[in-house]
All heavy atoms as TSV, in Angstrom:
chain	resi	resn	atom	element	x	y	z
A	1	MET	N	N	-34.087	50.581	-37.201
A	1	MET	CA	C	-33.497	49.261	-37.244
A	1	MET	C	C	-34.361	48.325	-38.071
A	1	MET	O	O	-35.570	48.294	-37.906
A	1	MET	CB	C	-33.440	48.653	-35.841
A	1	MET	CG	C	-32.286	48.996	-35.002
A	1	MET	SD	S	-32.471	48.085	-33.442
A	1	MET	CE	C	-30.821	47.609	-33.182
A	2	GLY	N	N	-33.722	47.527	-38.885
A	2	GLY	CA	C	-34.442	46.502	-39.626
A	2	GLY	C	C	-34.790	45.336	-38.712
A	2	GLY	O	O	-34.292	45.224	-37.587
A	3	ILE	N	N	-35.626	44.453	-39.208
A	3	ILE	CA	C	-36.111	43.346	-38.382
A	3	ILE	C	C	-34.976	42.421	-37.943
A	3	ILE	O	O	-34.957	41.946	-36.808
A	3	ILE	CB	C	-37.255	42.578	-39.093
A	3	ILE	CG1	C	-38.102	41.815	-38.088
A	3	ILE	CG2	C	-36.747	41.647	-40.156
A	3	ILE	CD1	C	-39.077	42.633	-37.357
A	4	GLU	N	N	-34.008	42.156	-38.814
A	4	GLU	CA	C	-32.892	41.284	-38.438
A	4	GLU	C	C	-32.017	41.933	-37.370
A	4	GLU	O	O	-31.552	41.259	-36.446
A	4	GLU	CB	C	-32.073	40.900	-39.669
A	4	GLU	CG	C	-32.795	39.954	-40.604
A	4	GLU	CD	C	-33.280	38.681	-39.914
A	4	GLU	OE1	O	-32.544	38.119	-39.077
A	4	GLU	OE2	O	-34.401	38.251	-40.209
A	5	ALA	N	N	-31.802	43.233	-37.470
A	5	ALA	CA	C	-31.022	43.939	-36.447
A	5	ALA	C	C	-31.757	43.935	-35.106
A	5	ALA	O	O	-31.142	43.803	-34.049
A	5	ALA	CB	C	-30.738	45.374	-36.899
A	6	GLN	N	N	-33.090	44.052	-35.148
A	6	GLN	CA	C	-33.873	43.996	-33.918
A	6	GLN	C	C	-33.787	42.606	-33.287
A	6	GLN	O	O	-33.633	42.482	-32.063
A	6	GLN	CB	C	-35.325	44.350	-34.206
A	6	GLN	CG	C	-35.510	45.807	-34.586
A	6	GLN	CD	C	-36.940	46.115	-34.942
A	6	GLN	OE1	O	-37.861	45.670	-34.265
A	6	GLN	NE2	N	-37.135	46.872	-36.005
A	7	ARG	N	N	-33.877	41.567	-34.109
A	7	ARG	CA	C	-33.751	40.194	-33.592
A	7	ARG	C	C	-32.390	39.990	-32.924
A	7	ARG	O	O	-32.295	39.382	-31.861
A	7	ARG	CB	C	-33.916	39.181	-34.713
A	7	ARG	CG	C	-35.319	38.921	-35.092
A	7	ARG	CD	C	-35.392	37.766	-36.099
A	7	ARG	NE	N	-36.758	37.525	-36.473
A	7	ARG	CZ	C	-37.249	37.722	-37.690
A	7	ARG	NH1	N	-36.470	38.140	-38.660
A	7	ARG	NH2	N	-38.507	37.481	-37.946
A	8	ALA	N	N	-31.340	40.473	-33.577
A	8	ALA	CA	C	-29.989	40.317	-33.038
A	8	ALA	C	C	-29.849	41.057	-31.712
A	8	ALA	O	O	-29.247	40.538	-30.768
A	8	ALA	CB	C	-28.959	40.812	-34.050
A	9	ALA	N	N	-30.413	42.258	-31.629
A	9	ALA	CA	C	-30.334	43.045	-30.390
A	9	ALA	C	C	-31.075	42.337	-29.253
A	9	ALA	O	O	-30.586	42.275	-28.121
A	9	ALA	CB	C	-30.903	44.445	-30.612
A	10	VAL	N	N	-32.235	41.790	-29.546
A	10	VAL	CA	C	-33.006	41.073	-28.525
A	10	VAL	C	C	-32.253	39.813	-28.091
A	10	VAL	O	O	-32.183	39.502	-26.900
A	10	VAL	CB	C	-34.424	40.730	-29.041
A	10	VAL	CG1	C	-35.139	39.775	-28.102
A	10	VAL	CG2	C	-35.238	41.998	-29.225
A	11	ALA	N	N	-31.670	39.106	-29.041
A	11	ALA	CA	C	-30.915	37.887	-28.712
A	11	ALA	C	C	-29.718	38.211	-27.820
A	11	ALA	O	O	-29.450	37.487	-26.856
A	11	ALA	CB	C	-30.467	37.190	-29.992
A	12	ARG	N	N	-29.003	39.288	-28.131
A	12	ARG	CA	C	-27.860	39.698	-27.301
A	12	ARG	C	C	-28.318	40.053	-25.890
A	12	ARG	O	O	-27.700	39.658	-24.902
A	12	ARG	CB	C	-27.129	40.892	-27.928
A	12	ARG	CG	C	-26.247	40.528	-29.096
A	12	ARG	CD	C	-25.353	41.683	-29.512
A	12	ARG	NE	N	-26.081	42.919	-29.784
A	12	ARG	CZ	C	-26.590	43.259	-30.961
A	12	ARG	NH1	N	-26.463	42.453	-31.997
A	12	ARG	NH2	N	-27.211	44.394	-31.116
A	13	PHE	N	N	-29.403	40.801	-25.783
A	13	PHE	CA	C	-29.935	41.175	-24.471
A	13	PHE	C	C	-30.331	39.936	-23.675
A	13	PHE	O	O	-29.978	39.796	-22.504
A	13	PHE	CB	C	-31.139	42.114	-24.628
A	13	PHE	CG	C	-31.804	42.433	-23.320
A	13	PHE	CD1	C	-31.292	43.407	-22.493
A	13	PHE	CD2	C	-32.933	41.734	-22.909
A	13	PHE	CE1	C	-31.899	43.693	-21.271
A	13	PHE	CE2	C	-33.538	42.012	-21.695
A	13	PHE	CZ	C	-33.009	43.002	-20.872
A	14	ALA	N	N	-31.071	39.037	-24.319
A	14	ALA	CA	C	-31.533	37.824	-23.635
A	14	ALA	C	C	-30.342	37.003	-23.145
A	14	ALA	O	O	-30.342	36.518	-22.007
A	14	ALA	CB	C	-32.411	36.997	-24.567
A	15	GLU	N	N	-29.342	36.841	-23.976
A	15	GLU	CA	C	-28.164	36.069	-23.574
A	15	GLU	C	C	-27.439	36.735	-22.404
A	15	GLU	O	O	-27.065	36.063	-21.434
A	15	GLU	CB	C	-27.208	35.910	-24.750
A	15	GLU	CG	C	-26.019	35.049	-24.413
A	15	GLU	CD	C	-25.103	34.820	-25.598
A	15	GLU	OE1	O	-25.437	35.200	-26.724
A	15	GLU	OE2	O	-24.034	34.230	-25.371
A	16	ALA	N	N	-27.282	38.046	-22.467
A	16	ALA	CA	C	-26.590	38.773	-21.396
A	16	ALA	C	C	-27.339	38.686	-20.075
A	16	ALA	O	O	-26.727	38.687	-19.001
A	16	ALA	CB	C	-26.406	40.246	-21.794
A	17	GLU	N	N	-28.655	38.581	-20.130
A	17	GLU	CA	C	-29.484	38.526	-18.925
A	17	GLU	C	C	-29.810	37.100	-18.500
A	17	GLU	O	O	-30.559	36.890	-17.543
A	17	GLU	CB	C	-30.782	39.311	-19.145
A	17	GLU	CG	C	-30.573	40.805	-19.370
A	17	GLU	CD	C	-30.014	41.500	-18.144
A	17	GLU	OE1	O	-30.455	41.195	-17.021
A	17	GLU	OE2	O	-29.124	42.353	-18.316
A	18	GLY	N	N	-29.288	36.113	-19.222
A	18	GLY	CA	C	-29.556	34.719	-18.879
A	18	GLY	C	C	-30.974	34.280	-19.201
A	18	GLY	O	O	-31.518	33.389	-18.551
A	19	MET	N	N	-31.575	34.899	-20.195
A	19	MET	CA	C	-32.953	34.576	-20.587
A	19	MET	C	C	-32.964	33.654	-21.788
A	19	MET	O	O	-32.025	33.624	-22.571
A	19	MET	CB	C	-33.704	35.859	-20.945
A	19	MET	CG	C	-33.837	36.830	-19.827
A	19	MET	SD	S	-34.644	38.330	-20.440
A	19	MET	CE	C	-34.734	39.263	-18.943
A	20	ILE	N	N	-34.043	32.918	-21.936
A	20	ILE	CA	C	-34.250	32.048	-23.079
A	20	ILE	C	C	-35.445	32.581	-23.860
A	20	ILE	O	O	-36.518	32.802	-23.286
A	20	ILE	CB	C	-34.523	30.604	-22.632
A	20	ILE	CG1	C	-33.322	30.062	-21.865
A	20	ILE	CG2	C	-34.855	29.723	-23.830
A	20	ILE	CD1	C	-33.596	28.752	-21.166
A	21	ILE	N	N	-35.279	32.783	-25.143
A	21	ILE	CA	C	-36.377	33.234	-25.995
A	21	ILE	C	C	-37.197	32.011	-26.388
A	21	ILE	O	O	-36.702	31.106	-27.047
A	21	ILE	CB	C	-35.849	33.973	-27.237
A	21	ILE	CG1	C	-35.078	35.218	-26.802
A	21	ILE	CG2	C	-37.004	34.333	-28.183
A	21	ILE	CD1	C	-34.345	35.920	-27.913
A	22	LEU	N	N	-38.443	31.977	-25.946
A	22	LEU	CA	C	-39.316	30.837	-26.199
A	22	LEU	C	C	-40.193	31.029	-27.428
A	22	LEU	O	O	-40.597	30.065	-28.058
A	22	LEU	CB	C	-40.216	30.577	-24.988
A	22	LEU	CG	C	-39.507	30.234	-23.691
A	22	LEU	CD1	C	-40.514	30.114	-22.564
A	22	LEU	CD2	C	-38.699	28.962	-23.841
A	23	GLN	N	N	-40.522	32.271	-27.723
A	23	GLN	CA	C	-41.447	32.544	-28.816
A	23	GLN	C	C	-41.133	33.916	-29.375
A	23	GLN	O	O	-40.665	34.808	-28.662
A	23	GLN	CB	C	-42.881	32.495	-28.288
A	23	GLN	CG	C	-43.933	32.444	-29.336
A	23	GLN	CD	C	-45.302	32.156	-28.728
A	23	GLN	OE1	O	-45.440	31.889	-27.540
A	23	GLN	NE2	N	-46.319	32.191	-29.548
A	24	GLU	N	N	-41.400	34.091	-30.649
A	24	GLU	CA	C	-41.155	35.372	-31.311
A	24	GLU	C	C	-42.468	35.907	-31.869
A	24	GLU	O	O	-43.269	35.155	-32.425
A	24	GLU	CB	C	-40.167	35.159	-32.460
A	24	GLU	CG	C	-39.804	36.421	-33.188
A	24	GLU	CD	C	-38.795	36.158	-34.277
A	24	GLU	OE1	O	-37.692	35.679	-33.962
A	24	GLU	OE2	O	-39.119	36.419	-35.454
A	25	PHE	N	N	-42.677	37.198	-31.704
A	25	PHE	CA	C	-43.852	37.881	-32.235
A	25	PHE	C	C	-43.348	38.960	-33.188
A	25	PHE	O	O	-42.524	39.777	-32.796
A	25	PHE	CB	C	-44.659	38.528	-31.104
A	25	PHE	CG	C	-45.248	37.530	-30.151
A	25	PHE	CD1	C	-44.492	37.008	-29.120
A	25	PHE	CD2	C	-46.554	37.105	-30.309
A	25	PHE	CE1	C	-45.022	36.075	-28.240
A	25	PHE	CE2	C	-47.100	36.175	-29.438
A	25	PHE	CZ	C	-46.334	35.662	-28.411
A	26	THR	N	N	-43.826	38.958	-34.409
A	26	THR	CA	C	-43.336	39.894	-35.413
A	26	THR	C	C	-44.492	40.662	-36.027
A	26	THR	O	O	-45.499	40.080	-36.425
A	26	THR	CB	C	-42.588	39.132	-36.532
A	26	THR	OG1	O	-41.555	38.360	-35.943
A	26	THR	CG2	C	-41.990	40.090	-37.539
A	27	GLU	N	N	-44.309	41.976	-36.114
A	27	GLU	CA	C	-45.245	42.854	-36.815
A	27	GLU	C	C	-44.432	43.875	-37.593
A	27	GLU	O	O	-43.378	44.309	-37.137
A	27	GLU	CB	C	-46.141	43.610	-35.843
A	27	GLU	CG	C	-47.279	42.795	-35.365
A	27	GLU	CD	C	-48.199	43.551	-34.430
A	27	GLU	OE1	O	-47.754	44.389	-33.655
A	27	GLU	OE2	O	-49.383	43.259	-34.496
A	28	ILE	N	N	-44.947	44.239	-38.712
A	28	ILE	CA	C	-44.340	45.306	-39.498
A	28	ILE	C	C	-45.295	46.499	-39.399
A	28	ILE	O	O	-46.186	46.678	-40.205
A	28	ILE	CB	C	-44.158	44.885	-40.977
A	28	ILE	CG1	C	-43.455	43.555	-41.092
A	28	ILE	CG2	C	-43.435	45.978	-41.742
A	28	ILE	CD1	C	-42.051	43.510	-40.516
A	29	GLU	N	N	-45.119	47.261	-38.355
A	29	GLU	CA	C	-46.016	48.383	-38.073
A	29	GLU	C	C	-45.295	49.348	-37.157
A	29	GLU	O	O	-44.521	48.928	-36.302
A	29	GLU	CB	C	-47.292	47.871	-37.400
A	29	GLU	CG	C	-48.320	48.923	-37.051
A	29	GLU	CD	C	-48.950	49.574	-38.258
A	29	GLU	OE1	O	-49.443	48.855	-39.127
A	29	GLU	OE2	O	-48.941	50.816	-38.328
A	30	THR	N	N	-45.564	50.615	-37.320
A	30	THR	CA	C	-44.957	51.608	-36.452
A	30	THR	C	C	-45.557	51.542	-35.050
A	30	THR	O	O	-46.717	51.156	-34.892
A	30	THR	CB	C	-45.123	53.030	-37.017
A	30	THR	OG1	O	-44.466	53.947	-36.138
A	30	THR	CG2	C	-46.577	53.435	-37.149
A	31	GLY	N	N	-44.772	51.894	-34.070
A	31	GLY	CA	C	-45.257	51.933	-32.699
A	31	GLY	C	C	-45.733	53.308	-32.295
A	31	GLY	O	O	-46.092	53.541	-31.154
A	32	LYS	N	N	-45.733	54.223	-33.237
A	32	LYS	CA	C	-46.129	55.599	-32.933
A	32	LYS	C	C	-47.640	55.763	-32.984
A	32	LYS	O	O	-48.335	55.042	-33.693
A	32	LYS	CB	C	-45.483	56.556	-33.933
A	32	LYS	CG	C	-43.976	56.596	-33.824
A	32	LYS	CD	C	-43.393	57.561	-34.812
A	32	LYS	CE	C	-41.887	57.574	-34.687
A	32	LYS	NZ	N	-41.262	58.450	-35.647
A	33	GLY	N	N	-48.117	56.722	-32.229
A	33	GLY	CA	C	-49.527	57.068	-32.262
A	33	GLY	C	C	-50.282	56.539	-31.062
A	33	GLY	O	O	-49.922	55.529	-30.468
A	34	ALA	N	N	-51.330	57.234	-30.727
A	34	ALA	CA	C	-52.135	56.875	-29.569
A	34	ALA	C	C	-52.864	55.553	-29.768
A	34	ALA	O	O	-53.220	54.888	-28.804
A	34	ALA	CB	C	-53.151	57.986	-29.273
A	35	ASP	N	N	-53.066	55.148	-31.028
A	35	ASP	CA	C	-53.790	53.907	-31.296
A	35	ASP	C	C	-52.845	52.750	-31.647
A	35	ASP	O	O	-53.264	51.756	-32.239
A	35	ASP	CB	C	-54.805	54.124	-32.421
A	35	ASP	CG	C	-54.153	54.474	-33.746
A	35	ASP	OD1	O	-52.975	54.882	-33.762
A	35	ASP	OD2	O	-54.833	54.337	-34.786
A	36	ALA	N	N	-51.593	52.838	-31.241
A	36	ALA	CA	C	-50.591	51.830	-31.601
A	36	ALA	C	C	-51.012	50.428	-31.148
A	36	ALA	O	O	-50.852	49.465	-31.895
A	36	ALA	CB	C	-49.229	52.187	-31.022
A	37	LEU	N	N	-51.537	50.298	-29.954
A	37	LEU	CA	C	-51.942	48.967	-29.470
A	37	LEU	C	C	-53.123	48.413	-30.261
A	37	LEU	O	O	-53.222	47.207	-30.458
A	37	LEU	CB	C	-52.271	49.010	-27.976
A	37	LEU	CG	C	-51.076	49.221	-27.051
A	37	LEU	CD1	C	-51.536	49.315	-25.606
A	37	LEU	CD2	C	-50.051	48.120	-27.212
A	38	ASP	N	N	-53.987	49.281	-30.732
A	38	ASP	CA	C	-55.119	48.834	-31.544
A	38	ASP	C	C	-54.651	48.298	-32.894
A	38	ASP	O	O	-55.244	47.387	-33.445
A	38	ASP	CB	C	-56.114	49.977	-31.779
A	38	ASP	CG	C	-56.788	50.431	-30.510
A	38	ASP	OD1	O	-56.922	49.604	-29.580
A	38	ASP	OD2	O	-57.175	51.616	-30.435
A	39	ARG	N	N	-53.569	48.872	-33.423
A	39	ARG	CA	C	-53.064	48.472	-34.730
A	39	ARG	C	C	-52.026	47.365	-34.654
A	39	ARG	O	O	-51.581	46.867	-35.678
A	39	ARG	CB	C	-52.430	49.675	-35.450
A	39	ARG	CG	C	-53.427	50.744	-35.819
A	39	ARG	CD	C	-52.791	51.930	-36.525
A	39	ARG	NE	N	-52.000	52.718	-35.571
A	39	ARG	CZ	C	-50.677	52.883	-35.629
A	39	ARG	NH1	N	-49.970	52.331	-36.574
A	39	ARG	NH2	N	-50.051	53.609	-34.727
A	40	ARG	N	N	-51.637	46.951	-33.445
A	40	ARG	CA	C	-50.567	45.967	-33.281
A	40	ARG	C	C	-50.994	44.821	-32.366
A	40	ARG	O	O	-50.609	44.753	-31.210
A	40	ARG	CB	C	-49.328	46.662	-32.721
A	40	ARG	CG	C	-48.797	47.741	-33.657
A	40	ARG	CD	C	-47.588	48.411	-33.111
A	40	ARG	NE	N	-46.475	47.460	-33.110
A	40	ARG	CZ	C	-45.318	47.720	-32.517
A	40	ARG	NH1	N	-45.113	48.841	-31.890
A	40	ARG	NH2	N	-44.360	46.833	-32.559
A	41	PRO	N	N	-51.771	43.879	-32.880
A	41	PRO	CA	C	-52.252	42.778	-32.039
A	41	PRO	C	C	-51.122	41.905	-31.491
A	41	PRO	O	O	-51.257	41.338	-30.409
A	41	PRO	CB	C	-53.176	41.986	-32.962
A	41	PRO	CG	C	-52.796	42.390	-34.345
A	41	PRO	CD	C	-52.273	43.789	-34.247
A	42	GLN	N	N	-50.005	41.781	-32.201
A	42	GLN	CA	C	-48.893	40.978	-31.707
A	42	GLN	C	C	-48.247	41.620	-30.491
A	42	GLN	O	O	-47.766	40.930	-29.597
A	42	GLN	CB	C	-47.847	40.754	-32.806
A	42	GLN	CG	C	-48.335	39.903	-33.943
A	42	GLN	CD	C	-48.666	38.499	-33.496
A	42	GLN	OE1	O	-47.829	37.815	-32.914
A	42	GLN	NE2	N	-49.875	38.070	-33.751
A	43	LEU	N	N	-48.239	42.934	-30.436
A	43	LEU	CA	C	-47.673	43.640	-29.287
A	43	LEU	C	C	-48.475	43.359	-28.018
A	43	LEU	O	O	-47.917	43.120	-26.946
A	43	LEU	CB	C	-47.621	45.155	-29.540
A	43	LEU	CG	C	-47.049	46.016	-28.431
A	43	LEU	CD1	C	-45.590	45.650	-28.155
A	43	LEU	CD2	C	-47.156	47.483	-28.793
A	44	THR	N	N	-49.782	43.318	-28.145
A	44	THR	CA	C	-50.615	43.023	-26.971
A	44	THR	C	C	-50.595	41.529	-26.637
A	44	THR	O	O	-50.800	41.151	-25.497
A	44	THR	CB	C	-52.063	43.512	-27.173
A	44	THR	OG1	O	-52.587	42.956	-28.365
A	44	THR	CG2	C	-52.133	45.011	-27.261
A	45	ALA	N	N	-50.323	40.664	-27.614
A	45	ALA	CA	C	-50.284	39.222	-27.388
A	45	ALA	C	C	-48.959	38.772	-26.759
A	45	ALA	O	O	-48.916	37.759	-26.070
A	45	ALA	CB	C	-50.503	38.467	-28.686
A	46	ALA	N	N	-47.892	39.486	-27.010
A	46	ALA	CA	C	-46.554	39.051	-26.607
A	46	ALA	C	C	-46.384	38.757	-25.106
A	46	ALA	O	O	-45.793	37.736	-24.764
A	46	ALA	CB	C	-45.514	40.072	-27.064
A	47	PRO	N	N	-46.875	39.558	-24.194
A	47	PRO	CA	C	-46.642	39.272	-22.775
A	47	PRO	C	C	-47.388	38.041	-22.240
A	47	PRO	O	O	-47.024	37.501	-21.199
A	47	PRO	CB	C	-47.129	40.522	-22.053
A	47	PRO	CG	C	-47.158	41.583	-23.091
A	47	PRO	CD	C	-47.455	40.880	-24.368
A	48	ARG	N	N	-48.405	37.572	-22.908
A	48	ARG	CA	C	-49.225	36.481	-22.379
A	48	ARG	C	C	-48.449	35.218	-22.040
A	48	ARG	O	O	-48.703	34.613	-21.013
A	48	ARG	CB	C	-50.366	36.180	-23.336
A	48	ARG	CG	C	-51.392	37.277	-23.343
A	48	ARG	CD	C	-52.622	36.906	-24.144
A	48	ARG	NE	N	-53.411	38.105	-24.313
A	48	ARG	CZ	C	-53.808	38.567	-25.489
A	48	ARG	NH1	N	-53.552	37.913	-26.577
A	48	ARG	NH2	N	-54.504	39.678	-25.562
A	49	PRO	N	N	-47.504	34.757	-22.898
A	49	PRO	CA	C	-46.804	33.515	-22.542
A	49	PRO	C	C	-45.719	33.682	-21.474
A	49	PRO	O	O	-45.127	32.706	-21.049
A	49	PRO	CB	C	-46.177	33.055	-23.861
A	49	PRO	CG	C	-46.409	34.092	-24.856
A	49	PRO	CD	C	-47.222	35.169	-24.231
A	50	CYS	N	N	-45.467	34.897	-21.030
A	50	CYS	CA	C	-44.407	35.130	-20.049
A	50	CYS	C	C	-44.845	34.714	-18.652
A	50	CYS	O	O	-45.923	35.095	-18.197
A	50	CYS	CB	C	-44.031	36.608	-20.023
A	50	CYS	SG	S	-43.398	37.207	-21.575
A	51	PRO	N	N	-44.003	33.944	-17.970
A	51	PRO	CA	C	-44.356	33.557	-16.603
A	51	PRO	C	C	-44.223	34.758	-15.662
A	51	PRO	O	O	-43.415	35.645	-15.902
A	51	PRO	CB	C	-43.320	32.489	-16.246
A	51	PRO	CG	C	-42.171	32.763	-17.150
A	51	PRO	CD	C	-42.740	33.391	-18.401
A	52	PRO	N	N	-45.031	34.814	-14.620
A	52	PRO	CA	C	-44.919	35.920	-13.655
A	52	PRO	C	C	-43.621	35.793	-12.867
A	52	PRO	O	O	-43.068	34.701	-12.722
A	52	PRO	CB	C	-46.123	35.733	-12.747
A	52	PRO	CG	C	-46.519	34.320	-12.898
A	52	PRO	CD	C	-46.071	33.876	-14.269
A	53	ASP	N	N	-43.151	36.889	-12.362
A	53	ASP	CA	C	-41.920	36.898	-11.542
A	53	ASP	C	C	-42.148	36.233	-10.206
A	53	ASP	O	O	-43.132	36.219	-9.615
A	53	ASP	CB	C	-41.436	38.315	-11.288
A	53	ASP	CG	C	-40.817	38.909	-12.544
A	53	ASP	OD1	O	-40.391	38.138	-13.412
A	53	ASP	OD2	O	-40.758	40.143	-12.633
């Protein structure tokens, strides 16, 4: 999926679940490999602004 298709999919999911997207984190990097979190700082940063349940 391209980045625009991913954005659209996330927006549809959020709307269906009654969620509001407050911030967007974007990286152009594969998620494959054991070191994926080391190579993707935005992925590790994304959960921080989320309020706890």
